[in-house]
C-alpha positions, 0 to 999 in steps of 0.5 A: 500500499503506498503512503501518502508521503511516498505518492507526494514524494513520487510526484515532487520527484516527477514534478517537471513531467507532470507540469510540462506535460499538460501545458505543452499538449494544451498549446500544441493542441490548441495551436493544431486546432487553430490551423497553425501547424496545417502548413508544416503537417502538409509539407510532412505528408508530401515528404511521405508521399515522396519518400514511398516506393513508386507503384508500377504503371496501372495498365487498366488506365490509358490516356489520349493526351493532347499536347502542343505537337498535336494542335500544331499539326492540326493547325488550330488551338480549337479542336473540331467535333470532326477530329474528336469524333474520328478520335472516339470512332478509332478508340471504340474499336479498341473495345474499351470499358469506358471513354471519359472526355476531360474536355468541354463540349458544351457548344458545337465546333463544326464540322463534324458536329452531327458525327459526334452527336451521333457517337454521344447518342449511341454509345453507353460508355462515353462520359463527358464533363461539366464544371459544376462548382463555382459562380454560374457566370464565371466559373461553371461550364455546361455540359454537352446536352447529348451526353446530359440527357443520357446521364453520362456526365461527370464534374471535373471540379478539383480541391485545392489546398491553401498552397494550391496543391491537389491532395484531396479527391472530390467524388461526389456532390451529394446535393446536386446528385452528381458524381465526379468523372473519376467516380463516374469511370471507376463505377463503370469498370467495377460494374464489369467486376460485378461491384456496385455502389452501396450505402451502409450505417446511419450516415449512408457511407459509400461501399464498394466490394468490403471497403467503406468509403468514409468522407473526409472531415474538416479536421481529418488528418492535418487539416483544420476547419478545412472545406469538407463539402461534397464527398472527399477522400484523401487522394493517395497517388500511385506515383509522379507524372507521366505514370499512365500509358499515354498516346497523342491525339494524332497517334489515335487519328492516324491509327498508330496504335496497337489494337488492343491498346485500350481493350477492356480499359478506362481511356482518358482523353485530356489536354497535357500540354502546359499551355492549355492551363490544365496542369496542377501542383500535387505533392510531387511538384518541386518545380514548375515542370513537375505539375500534373495534367489534370487528365492524369489526376483523375486517372490517379483517382480511378485507380485508387477507387478501383483498388480500394473496392477490389480490397488491393492492399498491395496498391494505392488504396484509401488513406485513413486517419485517426480520430480527434481523440486518438490524434490528441493521445498520439501527441500527448504519449510523445510529449510524456515520453520526451518529458520523462526522458528528458527529466530522468537525463537532465542532469549534466553528466547525461548530457550526451547520453541524452542527446543520443536517446533524444535523437533516438526517440525522434527517430523511431517517431519518424519511423512509425509514422513513415511505416504507418503511412506506407500501410496508408495510415496518415498519422500526425508527426510534427505535433508529436515532434514539437512536443518532444522538442517543446518539452525538452527545452521547457525542462531544460529552461526550468532545470537550468534555472533551478540550477542557478538558484542552486549554484547561487546557494551552494556554489561556493560551499560544495564541489562542482560533482555535488552541485551537479548531482544537487541538480537532480533535486531541485527541491533542495532550493525549497524552505524546509527540512528533513531528518538525516544522519550525516557525519559533521566536521568542525574545525577550529584555530587553536587561540586565534581569537587572541591572535586577532585581537593583536593585529589590524583588521586587514591582516586578521582578514588576510590570514583568514582568507588564505587559511579558509581558502586553503581549506574549502579546496579540500573540502571540496576535493572530499565532497563536503558541504561547507555549511558555515565560516564562523570567524577562523572556524568551519562547519562541513557536513558530509552526507548533506544535501547529498547522502553517500555510503562513505561520509564518515570515510571522507570526513576522517580523510578530509581532516586528515588532509587539512591537518597535513596542509597546515605545513603549507599554510604555516610556511606563508604565515611565517613569511608574513611574519606571524606565528604559526596557526594550530587547528583541531578538528572534531567529528560527529555523526548523527541524526540531524534536521538539514535544510534551507532555513529562513524566508524566501528572500534570505535563505541558508542551508543549515542543520539543527540537533543536539548532534551539532552541538555534540561536534562542538563540544568534541572539538573544543577538547582538541589541541593544535594539530588533533582530530578527534572523533566520536564513537558513532563516527567510528562505528560508521566507518568503512575503512580501517582507521589508526587510534592514537588515543582513546579518551572519556569525556563528560561533555556539556548537555550529555547525560552519560560519559562518551568515548573519543577517539584520536585519529591519526590515519585512514587505510583503504581508498584514501590512504592518509597518515598524520605522523605523531611528532615526539615531544621534546620535554625540557627542564628548566632552572629558572623558576616561572610562577604563574596563576590559572583560572578554568574556562566554562564555556569560553567564560573565565571563572573567578577562581584563581590557583597559584602554580609554576612551570617546571618543564617546557614541552616543544612539539613541532610549532606547539608549545606546552608545559609540565605545571606544578600546582600549588600544594596548598591548592585544591583544584587540580585541572582535569584532561581536556580543560582550558585555562586562562594563565598569567605570569606572577614574576615575569613582567608580561601582564598579557593573558595566554591560554591552554588546554590540559592534556593530562594531570597526576594527582600524586604529585599535583602536576599537570601537563599542558599545551598552550593554545595561545601565547602572545608573540613575547611570551612565545618567544621567551619560552623559545629562548628559555629552551634554546638557553637549556639546550646550549647549557647542555651542549656546552656541559658535554664537552 
């Protein structure tokens, strides 16, 4: 059972799909309905027609073409009735099924009028034409009266699309009870095959054989609000121009054709020359010389009707279209598919793969549309293709905008890899938080606050920027998230906003790398003439709340929880060059680490004591080692009296205790001491306590600070490492160490 939270998470994870798909689909379907896609879709339709393999010549239909050479030899552009009578007489000897005259003979043109009229009266298979569509005075042409009386007339009107191309065939004008020339001749041919015209269904659709001729509606295919008057179908051309066997008018007059050339065929007579202005644009037309004569267009229509009626699926039958609902679902499907693929591959690292897949999807769409067209189905290409491209562009823009927000929020604190990964889940820029187990690292410079008080602000900023910049690069290398710079302190998250299975390991490796980098940092610090920096690092693992905190105008990615405070407590126990981790972090590690020291502490706010561990190396993938530096313990003869007070959460207590420095400890750049407490004092500091100290017999009034490492209650002494020493005191202790070493060296001779 899917919970409401899981359902909400699912919709949120795929929100780009749920938002982009309906918006783009609505825009495309509306745009298509208004006709803006029609020119492009008709252009694609033409490409599909031209990409098909041409069909063999249809030997059921032949043409007598009247060209310029015929007119030139006859000597007149006006052909007399006698010439037509002789042509028809010769053609009737061929025993054709029908002769279609795609020429107007509404008025007599002697000589030979009586002969032609007699042929019209005596033969039932001669069909003439009239022009029925248009204004009566200018565009209509009356039929031959004899053929009209015998009802052997078909109209030759054609339907032009907005680009003046012929893609549709007008078969009949039911309101005028008239067939087109093509339909009339096809019916005569089919009657010989015992196939007659019937009607089926409530809408009285035509049926020939087993095929129902469903008339074209105004929004079928790519058409939008097209004129669907009359009984129209999509014209399925067999091939380009000159497809049918054609002879000239003079060839027939002079009997230069085979005796069986027209036997049992439909013979069409019409003009084929350019000068007769009966040539038209078709889907095949790329140039003016590729326009198709009207008589040949009639031949293609007749061929399509016959093939459809006889169920010849290997030929050019009826082109079928889907309903508007199916076409809209088709557009939605491809847009949704494009949205899913783009959203799933929106990560920059998947860019090339996404391009390949996206191009592959487009290729599949084109292939499906093409093969469907080969099967005489015209399904939309441009709208779903536009949906694919538009949804990809929309999601890309949306992702880019979110990417800019995320880069603005996290770019200065995260590695490029993490930022790119975060772009997969742009919800990270929204306000709110979630519970998550992460590893927290916090670092701090020991005693830097006191140092900064002695330096000009510009120098403090200079030192901090150098140090923090160095550390930021290392943290980025180990894919940590810098949550905050707090003066000289850094709060780093491993596991937020991106969780990985080696968060704890990377935190420890990062900490060791940071400590190792202090050597190079201090080289530059010493060049500038300042005392070297000492850094302590605390690491803890636990459950916190992570997320964006603030308002819509100002937001900060941060963490909240007791584990954060515990991390700070652990870090406070460190001295320079130390890395302390909690037991939870130790148990979260996937790689082996080397523990140099184990301590039990009782941090404030924690009910029970906890164990912390000093780490000096990690093995496995990261393989980093922080070498331990041997202490130099130097006895001193001079009495150095001090007083000290415990620090309680950075606040100095009012208790003051007395003691003296018995020995000086030098450990690389760190300076420490063995302090002998006054035997009269009841207080002996505990390990990890922070102290404020002052000299009582030296003329150095400045405060200095230290952290207790270990105490010895038997002789009332404790070891301390100084976390801050004023420069003059630091120099005094180093000089004291050198003088002692010189005395030892001199006494050895």
